[in-house]
PDB file as gemmi writes it, atoms N, CA and C in Angstrom:
CRYST1    1.000    1.000    1.000  90.00  90.00  90.00 P 1                      
ATOM      1  N   MET A   1     232.645 -11.317 199.269  1.00  0.00           N  
ATOM      2  CA  MET A   1     233.166  -9.982 199.468  1.00  0.00           C  
ATOM      3  C   MET A   1     234.276 -10.035 200.523  1.00  0.00           C  
ATOM      4  N   TYR A   2     234.119  -9.353 201.618  1.00  0.00           N  
ATOM      5  CA  TYR A   2     235.136  -9.327 202.664  1.00  0.00           C  
ATOM      6  C   TYR A   2     234.841 -10.391 203.707  1.00  0.00           C  
ATOM      7  N   LYS A   3     235.872 -11.055 204.154  1.00  0.00           N  
ATOM      8  CA  LYS A   3     235.710 -12.083 205.177  1.00  0.00           C  
ATOM      9  C   LYS A   3     236.118 -11.487 206.520  1.00  0.00           C  
ATOM     10  N   LEU A   4     235.139 -11.078 207.289  1.00  0.00           N  
ATOM     11  CA  LEU A   4     235.405 -10.500 208.599  1.00  0.00           C  
ATOM     12  C   LEU A   4     235.532 -11.607 209.624  1.00  0.00           C  
ATOM     13  N   ARG A   5     236.479 -11.450 210.539  1.00  0.00           N  
ATOM     14  CA  ARG A   5     236.654 -12.421 211.611  1.00  0.00           C  
ATOM     15  C   ARG A   5     237.257 -11.705 212.814  1.00  0.00           C  
ATOM     16  N   PRO A   6     237.080 -12.257 213.990  1.00  0.00           N  
ATOM     17  CA  PRO A   6     237.625 -11.613 215.187  1.00  0.00           C  
ATOM     18  C   PRO A   6     239.155 -11.587 215.158  1.00  0.00           C  
ATOM     19  N   PHE A   7     239.715 -10.653 215.868  1.00  0.00           N  
ATOM     20  CA  PHE A   7     241.174 -10.592 215.994  1.00  0.00           C  
ATOM     21  C   PHE A   7     241.665 -11.780 216.808  1.00  0.00           C  
ATOM     22  N   ALA A   8     242.913 -12.186 216.547  1.00  0.00           N  
ATOM     23  CA  ALA A   8     243.490 -13.369 217.199  1.00  0.00           C  
ATOM     24  C   ALA A   8     243.760 -13.143 218.682  1.00  0.00           C  
ATOM     25  N   GLY A   9     243.900 -11.916 219.087  1.00  0.00           N  
ATOM     26  CA  GLY A   9     244.159 -11.635 220.486  1.00  0.00           C  
ATOM     27  C   GLY A   9     244.223 -10.143 220.732  1.00  0.00           C  
ATOM     28  N   ARG A  10     244.312  -9.787 221.975  1.00  0.00           N  
ATOM     29  CA  ARG A  10     244.312  -8.375 222.344  1.00  0.00           C  
ATOM     30  C   ARG A  10     245.473  -7.590 221.736  1.00  0.00           C  
ATOM     31  N   PRO A  11     246.713  -8.130 221.717  1.00  0.00           N  
ATOM     32  CA  PRO A  11     247.820  -7.366 221.108  1.00  0.00           C  
ATOM     33  C   PRO A  11     247.564  -7.027 219.631  1.00  0.00           C  
ATOM     34  N   VAL A  12     246.976  -7.950 218.896  1.00  0.00           N  
ATOM     35  CA  VAL A  12     246.672  -7.708 217.485  1.00  0.00           C  
ATOM     36  C   VAL A  12     245.598  -6.628 217.361  1.00  0.00           C  
ATOM     37  N   LEU A  13     244.593  -6.701 218.212  1.00  0.00           N  
ATOM     38  CA  LEU A  13     243.527  -5.705 218.225  1.00  0.00           C  
ATOM     39  C   LEU A  13     244.086  -4.320 218.555  1.00  0.00           C  
ATOM     40  N   GLU A  14     244.922  -4.239 219.571  1.00  0.00           N  
ATOM     41  CA  GLU A  14     245.496  -2.955 219.972  1.00  0.00           C  
ATOM     42  C   GLU A  14     246.391  -2.381 218.876  1.00  0.00           C  
ATOM     43  N   SER A  15     247.118  -3.238 218.172  1.00  0.00           N  
ATOM     44  CA  SER A  15     247.962  -2.780 217.069  1.00  0.00           C  
ATOM     45  C   SER A  15     247.114  -2.209 215.942  1.00  0.00           C  
ATOM     46  N   ALA A  16     246.024  -2.890 215.600  1.00  0.00           N  
ATOM     47  CA  ALA A  16     245.128  -2.401 214.554  1.00  0.00           C  
ATOM     48  C   ALA A  16     244.485  -1.088 214.971  1.00  0.00           C  
ATOM     49  N   HIS A  17     244.083  -0.998 216.222  1.00  0.00           N  
ATOM     50  CA  HIS A  17     243.475   0.237 216.736  1.00  0.00           C  
ATOM     51  C   HIS A  17     244.467   1.391 216.660  1.00  0.00           C  
ATOM     52  N   ALA A  18     245.720   1.140 217.022  1.00  0.00           N  
ATOM     53  CA  ALA A  18     246.752   2.181 216.967  1.00  0.00           C  
ATOM     54  C   ALA A  18     246.969   2.654 215.532  1.00  0.00           C  
ATOM     55  N   ALA A  19     246.957   1.730 214.588  1.00  0.00           N  
ATOM     56  CA  ALA A  19     247.146   2.103 213.185  1.00  0.00           C  
ATOM     57  C   ALA A  19     245.984   2.960 212.687  1.00  0.00           C  
ATOM     58  N   ILE A  20     244.769   2.608 213.059  1.00  0.00           N  
ATOM     59  CA  ILE A  20     243.596   3.386 212.654  1.00  0.00           C  
ATOM     60  C   ILE A  20     243.630   4.765 213.294  1.00  0.00           C  
ATOM     61  N   THR A  21     243.990   4.822 214.572  1.00  0.00           N  
ATOM     62  CA  THR A  21     244.092   6.103 215.271  1.00  0.00           C  
ATOM     63  C   THR A  21     245.126   6.997 214.599  1.00  0.00           C  
ATOM     64  N   GLU A  22     246.269   6.417 214.237  1.00  0.00           N  
ATOM     65  CA  GLU A  22     247.326   7.185 213.565  1.00  0.00           C  
ATOM     66  C   GLU A  22     246.832   7.731 212.223  1.00  0.00           C  
ATOM     67  N   ALA A  23     246.124   6.915 211.465  1.00  0.00           N  
ATOM     68  CA  ALA A  23     245.600   7.365 210.172  1.00  0.00           C  
ATOM     69  C   ALA A  23     244.604   8.505 210.343  1.00  0.00           C  
ATOM     70  N   ILE A  24     243.768   8.426 211.363  1.00  0.00           N  
ATOM     71  CA  ILE A  24     242.796   9.485 211.624  1.00  0.00           C  
ATOM     72  C   ILE A  24     243.503  10.788 211.986  1.00  0.00           C  
ATOM     73  N   VAL A  25     244.507  10.702 212.846  1.00  0.00           N  
ATOM     74  CA  VAL A  25     245.255  11.895 213.253  1.00  0.00           C  
ATOM     75  C   VAL A  25     245.956  12.524 212.055  1.00  0.00           C  
ATOM     76  N   ILE A  26     246.615  11.699 211.235  1.00  0.00           N  
ATOM     77  CA  ILE A  26     247.300  12.211 210.050  1.00  0.00           C  
ATOM     78  C   ILE A  26     246.302  12.873 209.111  1.00  0.00           C  
ATOM     79  N   ASN A  27     245.162  12.249 208.927  1.00  0.00           N  
ATOM     80  CA  ASN A  27     244.142  12.813 208.042  1.00  0.00           C  
ATOM     81  C   ASN A  27     243.637  14.149 208.564  1.00  0.00           C  
ATOM     82  N   GLU A  28     243.436  14.259 209.872  1.00  0.00           N  
ATOM     83  CA  GLU A  28     242.914  15.504 210.455  1.00  0.00           C  
ATOM     84  C   GLU A  28     243.954  16.613 210.457  1.00  0.00           C  
ATOM     85  N   GLU A  29     245.227  16.261 210.595  1.00  0.00           N  
ATOM     86  CA  GLU A  29     246.286  17.270 210.685  1.00  0.00           C  
ATOM     87  C   GLU A  29     246.842  17.696 209.334  1.00  0.00           C  
ATOM     88  N   SER A  30     246.654  16.893 208.317  1.00  0.00           N  
ATOM     89  CA  SER A  30     247.244  17.203 207.012  1.00  0.00           C  
ATOM     90  C   SER A  30     246.218  17.867 206.110  1.00  0.00           C  
ATOM     91  N   LYS A  31     246.734  18.445 205.076  1.00  0.00           N  
ATOM     92  CA  LYS A  31     245.869  19.054 204.088  1.00  0.00           C  
ATOM     93  C   LYS A  31     245.684  18.115 202.897  1.00  0.00           C  
ATOM     94  N   VAL A  32     246.162  16.896 203.042  1.00  0.00           N  
ATOM     95  CA  VAL A  32     246.051  15.904 201.983  1.00  0.00           C  
ATOM     96  C   VAL A  32     244.658  15.295 202.020  1.00  0.00           C  
ATOM     97  N   SER A  33     244.072  15.139 200.869  1.00  0.00           N  
ATOM     98  CA  SER A  33     242.749  14.539 200.782  1.00  0.00           C  
ATOM     99  C   SER A  33     242.880  13.091 200.343  1.00  0.00           C  
ATOM    100  N   TRP A  34     242.420  12.183 201.185  1.00  0.00           N  
ATOM    101  CA  TRP A  34     242.458  10.756 200.860  1.00  0.00           C  
ATOM    102  C   TRP A  34     241.112  10.382 200.282  1.00  0.00           C  
ATOM    103  N   SER A  35     241.123   9.717 199.169  1.00  0.00           N  
ATOM    104  CA  SER A  35     239.861   9.250 198.600  1.00  0.00           C  
ATOM    105  C   SER A  35     240.046   7.850 198.042  1.00  0.00           C  
ATOM    106  N   PHE A  36     239.333   6.929 198.622  1.00  0.00           N  
ATOM    107  CA  PHE A  36     239.341   5.565 198.122  1.00  0.00           C  
ATOM    108  C   PHE A  36     237.957   5.196 197.604  1.00  0.00           C  
ATOM    109  N   SER A  37     237.118   6.216 197.396  1.00  0.00           N  
ATOM    110  CA  SER A  37     235.787   5.937 196.880  1.00  0.00           C  
ATOM    111  C   SER A  37     235.898   5.491 195.426  1.00  0.00           C  
ATOM    112  N   GLY A  38     235.014   4.634 195.049  1.00  0.00           N  
ATOM    113  CA  GLY A  38     235.006   4.161 193.675  1.00  0.00           C  
ATOM    114  C   GLY A  38     235.984   3.037 193.382  1.00  0.00           C  
ATOM    115  N   LEU A  39     236.729   2.608 194.382  1.00  0.00           N  
ATOM    116  CA  LEU A  39     237.665   1.508 194.161  1.00  0.00           C  
ATOM    117  C   LEU A  39     236.939   0.174 194.280  1.00  0.00           C  
ATOM    118  N   ALA A  40     237.209  -0.695 193.343  1.00  0.00           N  
ATOM    119  CA  ALA A  40     236.634  -2.032 193.395  1.00  0.00           C  
ATOM    120  C   ALA A  40     237.614  -2.958 194.112  1.00  0.00           C  
ATOM    121  N   ASP A  41     237.100  -4.044 194.629  1.00  0.00           N  
ATOM    122  CA  ASP A  41     237.941  -5.054 195.262  1.00  0.00           C  
ATOM    123  C   ASP A  41     238.863  -5.635 194.189  1.00  0.00           C  
ATOM    124  N   PRO A  42     240.196  -5.522 194.364  1.00  0.00           N  
ATOM    125  CA  PRO A  42     241.121  -5.966 193.321  1.00  0.00           C  
ATOM    126  C   PRO A  42     241.438  -7.458 193.358  1.00  0.00           C  
ATOM    127  N   SER A  43     240.826  -8.212 194.240  1.00  0.00           N  
ATOM    128  CA  SER A  43     241.172  -9.626 194.415  1.00  0.00           C  
ATOM    129  C   SER A  43     241.066 -10.430 193.124  1.00  0.00           C  
ATOM    130  N   ASP A  44     239.968 -10.260 192.398  1.00  0.00           N  
ATOM    131  CA  ASP A  44     239.787 -11.022 191.156  1.00  0.00           C  
ATOM    132  C   ASP A  44     240.844 -10.641 190.113  1.00  0.00           C  
ATOM    133  N   ALA A  45     241.110  -9.357 189.976  1.00  0.00           N  
ATOM    134  CA  ALA A  45     242.091  -8.907 188.999  1.00  0.00           C  
ATOM    135  C   ALA A  45     243.483  -9.423 189.343  1.00  0.00           C  
ATOM    136  N   ILE A  46     243.820  -9.384 190.618  1.00  0.00           N  
ATOM    137  CA  ILE A  46     245.133  -9.868 191.045  1.00  0.00           C  
ATOM    138  C   ILE A  46     245.241 -11.375 190.847  1.00  0.00           C  
ATOM    139  N   ALA A  47     244.158 -12.093 191.113  1.00  0.00           N  
ATOM    140  CA  ALA A  47     244.164 -13.547 190.894  1.00  0.00           C  
ATOM    141  C   ALA A  47     244.414 -13.869 189.432  1.00  0.00           C  
ATOM    142  N   LEU A  48     243.820 -13.083 188.525  1.00  0.00           N  
ATOM    143  CA  LEU A  48     244.033 -13.322 187.099  1.00  0.00           C  
ATOM    144  C   LEU A  48     245.485 -13.080 186.689  1.00  0.00           C  
ATOM    145  N   LEU A  49     246.163 -12.159 187.371  1.00  0.00           N  
ATOM    146  CA  LEU A  49     247.562 -11.888 187.055  1.00  0.00           C  
ATOM    147  C   LEU A  49     248.460 -13.087 187.379  1.00  0.00           C  
ATOM    148  N   ARG A  50     248.003 -13.939 188.279  1.00  0.00           N  
ATOM    149  CA  ARG A  50     248.801 -15.098 188.679  1.00  0.00           C  
ATOM    150  C   ARG A  50     248.745 -16.243 187.674  1.00  0.00           C  
ATOM    151  N   ILE A  51     247.842 -16.178 186.710  1.00  0.00           N  
ATOM    152  CA  ILE A  51     247.701 -17.244 185.724  1.00  0.00           C  
ATOM    153  C   ILE A  51     248.762 -17.059 184.647  1.00  0.00           C  
ATOM    154  N   LYS A  52     249.631 -18.041 184.539  1.00  0.00           N  
ATOM    155  CA  LYS A  52     250.757 -17.976 183.611  1.00  0.00           C  
ATOM    156  C   LYS A  52     250.268 -18.013 182.161  1.00  0.00           C  
ATOM    157  N   ASN A  53     250.903 -17.222 181.322  1.00  0.00           N  
ATOM    158  CA  ASN A  53     250.634 -17.148 179.882  1.00  0.00           C  
ATOM    159  C   ASN A  53     249.203 -16.718 179.554  1.00  0.00           C  
ATOM    160  N   ARG A  54     248.567 -16.002 180.455  1.00  0.00           N  
ATOM    161  CA  ARG A  54     247.218 -15.515 180.212  1.00  0.00           C  
ATOM    162  C   ARG A  54     247.298 -14.069 179.742  1.00  0.00           C  
ATOM    163  N   PRO A  55     246.637 -13.727 178.644  1.00  0.00           N  
ATOM    164  CA  PRO A  55     246.620 -12.322 178.238  1.00  0.00           C  
ATOM    165  C   PRO A  55     245.841 -11.502 179.273  1.00  0.00           C  
ATOM    166  N   HIS A  56     246.339 -10.339 179.583  1.00  0.00           N  
ATOM    167  CA  HIS A  56     245.714  -9.508 180.608  1.00  0.00           C  
ATOM    168  C   HIS A  56     244.921  -8.383 179.964  1.00  0.00           C  
ATOM    169  N   ARG A  57     243.711  -8.205 180.455  1.00  0.00           N  
ATOM    170  CA  ARG A  57     242.866  -7.122 179.956  1.00  0.00           C  
ATOM    171  C   ARG A  57     243.378  -5.791 180.484  1.00  0.00           C  
ATOM    172  N   THR A  58     243.446  -4.835 179.609  1.00  0.00           N  
ATOM    173  CA  THR A  58     243.961  -3.511 179.967  1.00  0.00           C  
ATOM    174  C   THR A  58     243.177  -2.886 181.104  1.00  0.00           C  
ATOM    175  N   ILE A  59     241.868  -3.066 181.123  1.00  0.00           N  
ATOM    176  CA  ILE A  59     241.039  -2.458 182.162  1.00  0.00           C  
ATOM    177  C   ILE A  59     241.405  -2.980 183.544  1.00  0.00           C  
ATOM    178  N   LEU A  60     241.751  -4.270 183.635  1.00  0.00           N  
ATOM    179  CA  LEU A  60     242.166  -4.828 184.927  1.00  0.00           C  
ATOM    180  C   LEU A  60     243.496  -4.241 185.372  1.00  0.00           C  
ATOM    181  N   LEU A  61     244.417  -4.111 184.437  1.00  0.00           N  
ATOM    182  CA  LEU A  61     245.713  -3.531 184.774  1.00  0.00           C  
ATOM    183  C   LEU A  61     245.567  -2.076 185.213  1.00  0.00           C  
ATOM    184  N   LEU A  62     244.690  -1.347 184.554  1.00  0.00           N  
ATOM    185  CA  LEU A  62     244.457   0.049 184.939  1.00  0.00           C  
ATOM    186  C   LEU A  62     243.830   0.144 186.326  1.00  0.00           C  
ATOM    187  N   ALA A  63     242.926  -0.768 186.655  1.00  0.00           N  
ATOM    188  CA  ALA A  63     242.301  -0.762 187.977  1.00  0.00           C  
ATOM    189  C   ALA A  63     243.340  -1.037 189.063  1.00  0.00           C  
ATOM    190  N   ILE A  64     244.228  -1.979 188.814  1.00  0.00           N  
ATOM    191  CA  ILE A  64     245.287  -2.286 189.782  1.00  0.00           C  
ATOM    192  C   ILE A  64     246.256  -1.110 189.889  1.00  0.00           C  
ATOM    193  N   ALA A  65     246.589  -0.491 188.765  1.00  0.00           N  
ATOM    194  CA  ALA A  65     247.479   0.674 188.780  1.00  0.00           C  
ATOM    195  C   ALA A  65     246.853   1.825 189.563  1.00  0.00           C  
ATOM    196  N   ASP A  66     245.545   2.031 189.403  1.00  0.00           N  
ATOM    197  CA  ASP A  66     244.846   3.085 190.139  1.00  0.00           C  
ATOM    198  C   ASP A  66     244.901   2.819 191.641  1.00  0.00           C  
ATOM    199  N   LEU A  67     244.649   1.582 192.030  1.00  0.00           N  
ATOM    200  CA  LEU A  67     244.723   1.205 193.439  1.00  0.00           C  
ATOM    201  C   LEU A  67     246.113   1.466 193.994  1.00  0.00           C  
ATOM    202  N   CYS A  68     247.137   1.040 193.269  1.00  0.00           N  
ATOM    203  CA  CYS A  68     248.526   1.236 193.714  1.00  0.00           C  
ATOM    204  C   CYS A  68     248.862   2.723 193.830  1.00  0.00           C  
ATOM    205  N   SER A  69     248.399   3.498 192.870  1.00  0.00           N  
ATOM    206  CA  SER A  69     248.661   4.944 192.878  1.00  0.00           C  
ATOM    207  C   SER A  69     248.023   5.616 194.094  1.00  0.00           C  
ATOM    208  N   ARG A  70     246.775   5.254 194.388  1.00  0.00           N  
ATOM    209  CA  ARG A  70     246.100   5.854 195.542  1.00  0.00           C  
ATOM    210  C   ARG A  70     246.743   5.406 196.854  1.00  0.00           C  
ATOM    211  N   ALA A  71     247.148   4.137 196.929  1.00  0.00           N  
ATOM    212  CA  ALA A  71     247.804   3.642 198.131  1.00  0.00           C  
ATOM    213  C   ALA A  71     249.145   4.357 198.339  1.00  0.00           C  
ATOM    214  N   ALA A  72     249.892   4.562 197.270  1.00  0.00           N  
ATOM    215  CA  ALA A  72     251.184   5.250 197.384  1.00  0.00           C  
ATOM    216  C   ALA A  72     250.990   6.701 197.819  1.00  0.00           C  
ATOM    217  N   SER A  73     249.930   7.335 197.319  1.00  0.00           N  
ATOM    218  CA  SER A  73     249.646   8.717 197.723  1.00  0.00           C  
ATOM    219  C   SER A  73     249.302   8.824 199.197  1.00  0.00           C  
ATOM    220  N   ALA A  74     248.581   7.819 199.683  1.00  0.00           N  
ATOM    221  CA  ALA A  74     248.178   7.836 201.093  1.00  0.00           C  
ATOM    222  C   ALA A  74     249.388   7.654 201.972  1.00  0.00           C  
TER     223      ALA A  74                                                      
END                                                                             
């Protein structure tokens, strides 16, 4: 699943914290509803896209398109 690991240093940690804080503030101040529920980890689907001359299943492409659409909306 997800590979969690410590941050490389304090500046990286502070940058990540600032980004999370900014997202929280934007979410609280806006009337936009962010929803990433129901999204599957796209790693496997993206890995399959890298295989040359491989036919792609429509469901995988739709899952990646959904992820991209939600990310663009956010």
